[in-house]
N, C-alpha and C positions, 0 to 999 in steps of 0.2 A: 503494500499500499504506499502511496505517496503522501508524505506529511504535508507538502505544500497544497495539494489538491483537497486534502482534508480541511486545512485551515481555510481555504477559499470557500468551501461549502459552509463552514461554521460562520464566517463572516457574512456570507450570503443569507443565511438563516436569521442572523441578528438584524440584518437590514430589512428582511421581510416583516419580522415582528414588529419593528418600529413603525413600519408604513401601514400595516393592516391593523387598525385601531380595535376592531372587534375581536381579534386574536388576544390582544392584551386583556380585554374584559373577560374573555373566556378563561384565560390562564390565571387571573387573579380574582375577579369579582365573584365568580361562582364557587370556587373552593373556600374563599374567605366567608362568604355569607353562609354557606352550608355549615361550617364549623361553628359560626356564631349561633345560628338557629338551634343546633343540636347542643351547644354549650348552655343556652338558657334552658333547654329541656332538661339537661343534667342538673342545673341548679334548682329547678323547680321540683325535681325528684329527690332532692337531698333528704327529705324526711321519710320517704317511703322505700324507694328502690334505688338508692344512690349508686351502688356498685354496678347495677345493671345499666343505669344511665351513663356511667362513665365508660362501661364497655362499648356502648353504642357510639359515644363520642370518639373513642380510640379507633374503632372500626371505620368511622367516617373520615378521620384523618388519613388512615392508611388507604382507604378507597379513593379519596381524592388524589393522593400522591400517585397511586397506580394509574389513575385516569389521565393525569398530566403527563406521566412518563410514557404512556402508550400513545395517547391521541396526538401529543405534540410531534412525535416522530412521523405519524402518518398525515397530519395536517400540513406539515412542511412539504411532503411529497405532493399532496393535493394542491398547495399553492404553486408549486412548480408547474403542475399540470394546467391549472387554471389560468396562470399567467402566460403560458406558452414558453417558459424558461427550461423545461425539461430537456428538450432537444438540445438547446445551446449548451447546457451543463454537461450532457453526455458527449457532445462533440469536442469538448476540451480534453477528452481522454480519461475522465473519471470512470472508474470501473464500478460494476454493480456492488462490489463489496465496500469500496470506499463510499459510495453513495449512501448506503443504508447505515454504515457504521458512523459516518459523520452525523446523520440525522438522529441516531440513537444517542450519541454523545451530547448533542445539542439539547435533546429532550431531558437528559439527566442534569445538564447544566442548569435548566430551569426548574426541574422537579424537585431536586434536593433542597435548594433554598426555599422553595414554596413549602416543602414538608416541614422545614424548620419553623417557618412563619406560622404554619397551622398548629404545630405543636405548642408554640409560644402563645397562640391565641387560646388554645384549650387549657393551658395551665391555670389561668385565673378561675376557670370553671371547676377546677378540682382535679384535672388529669395530671398524673405524675408517673414516672417510670419506676418508682419505688426502688431505686438503686439498681434496677435490672438493665444497666446500660449495654452490656453485651447482647442481651436478648433483643433489646430495641434496635441495635445496630444490625443484628442478624436478620430480623424481620424486614428492616428497610432494604437491605441488600437483596434478599430473596424476592421481595416485591418488585424491586427495580429490574432484576433479571427476567422475572416472569412477564412483566409488562413489556419488556423489550422483545421477548419472544412472540408475544401476541402482535406486536407491531410488525414483525416479520411476516406473520400470516396475512395480516391485513394488507401490507404492501404487495405481497404476492397475489392476493385476490383482485386488488385494483389493476395490476399489471395484466392479469388474466381476463378480467371481466369488463374493464374499461372504466372511464370516469364516472359513469352513472352510478357506480357502486362506491363512490367516495364517501357516502354516509356511513360506511363501515368504520371510518376513521374515529367517529365519536359514539358509535352504538355497539360496536363489536364486544367491548369489554363488559358491557352490562350483563349479558347472559352468563359469562364466566364468573362475575361477581356473585350473581344470584345463586348459581349452582355451587359456589364455594362456601355456602352457609356463613354469611358475614355476621349475622346477629344471633345465631343459634348453633348449638352443637349439630353436627351432620346427623347424629342418631335420631333427631326429631323428624327428619325427612321420612317420606315413605321409602320403603326398602330399595326400589330401583334408583330413586334420586340419592339416597345415601351412598349406594355403591358408586354412582357417577361422581358424587362429590369427592370421593377418595382420589379421583383422577384429575381434579380441577387444580389450577396453578396457585390459588390464593387460599385454599381450605386451611392449611396449617398456618399461614401467615395471619389469617383472622383469628384463628384459635390462639395463637401466641399474643396477638394484640389484646384480646379480651382478658387473658391471664395476667398480662402486665398491668392493665387498667385496674384489675381486682386485687393486685398484689399477691397472686397465687404463683407457686413454683411452676416453671415451664417444663423443665426437664430437656434432655438432649434429643429425644425421639422426634418431636414435632419440628424441631430445627433441622435435623438431618433430612426428614421427609420433605420439608419445605424446599430445601436446596436441591434435592434430587428431583423433585417435581419441576422446579424452574429449569434445571439443566436439561431434562428430558424435553421440555417445550422448546428450548433453544435448539436442541439436537434435531427436533422435528421441524422447527420453523425455518432454519437455514436452508436445508435442501429444497423445501417448498418455495422459498423466496428466489433462489437461484434458478430453479426450474422454471418458475413463472417468468422471470426476467429473460431467460434464454428464449422461451417460447414467444414472448412479446416481441423480441427482437426478430425472431425468425418469421412470425406471421405479419409483421408490420404494425402490431398494436402500439409499440413505442412511438411510431411516427404519428399515429392517430391521436395518441395521448398529448 
């Protein structure tokens, strides 16, 4: 990979973000207001089910972090498509790997500070990590990896199906979050959904987040499972992305995009 081409792509992404005002609103306004809304819910629940409310708040922090990490990657690709810049970027010699890695790095550059801001917003409402800094770092890392893997899948889908499927950039992750049992133990699901949840990328991440919020011991097992799940999604997502990119180039879909 060329370092210079990667830096070019990152600078291009920052320029796009500055120019497209609604993207700034999407990246900042919605995550921040979501945490504030659920923060007041947690505060109102202090007398009854405060630990449950804190778990909901912690999951929302992680959920928003995952959404920013995944959707930013794919929305930058869609910006290139909508603006007509995709062809010019690829004509500079940028490879398919450089293109997607630069987009993922850019997404993490935005997602990590946003995650810190969301945690800081949640602290006044009672959310703490209870000294479990290692577990908090682990859940952040596994969520970032899993979100990047989903971004690979969405990018491959767009290159295969066309720009009409750009809506996957901000809708795809929702189903995976739902099936990852964000607010409840997977055991509450009907048996088929419980089985499916075991293969979802965020199931153990959400479980760990709920434990941290409640001050409960996490243990090594869910951390190991979470990283294994994230790695498996990357291992599946990369070949899908490369295959979709090659097919799009062969069929002329890249030119249409």
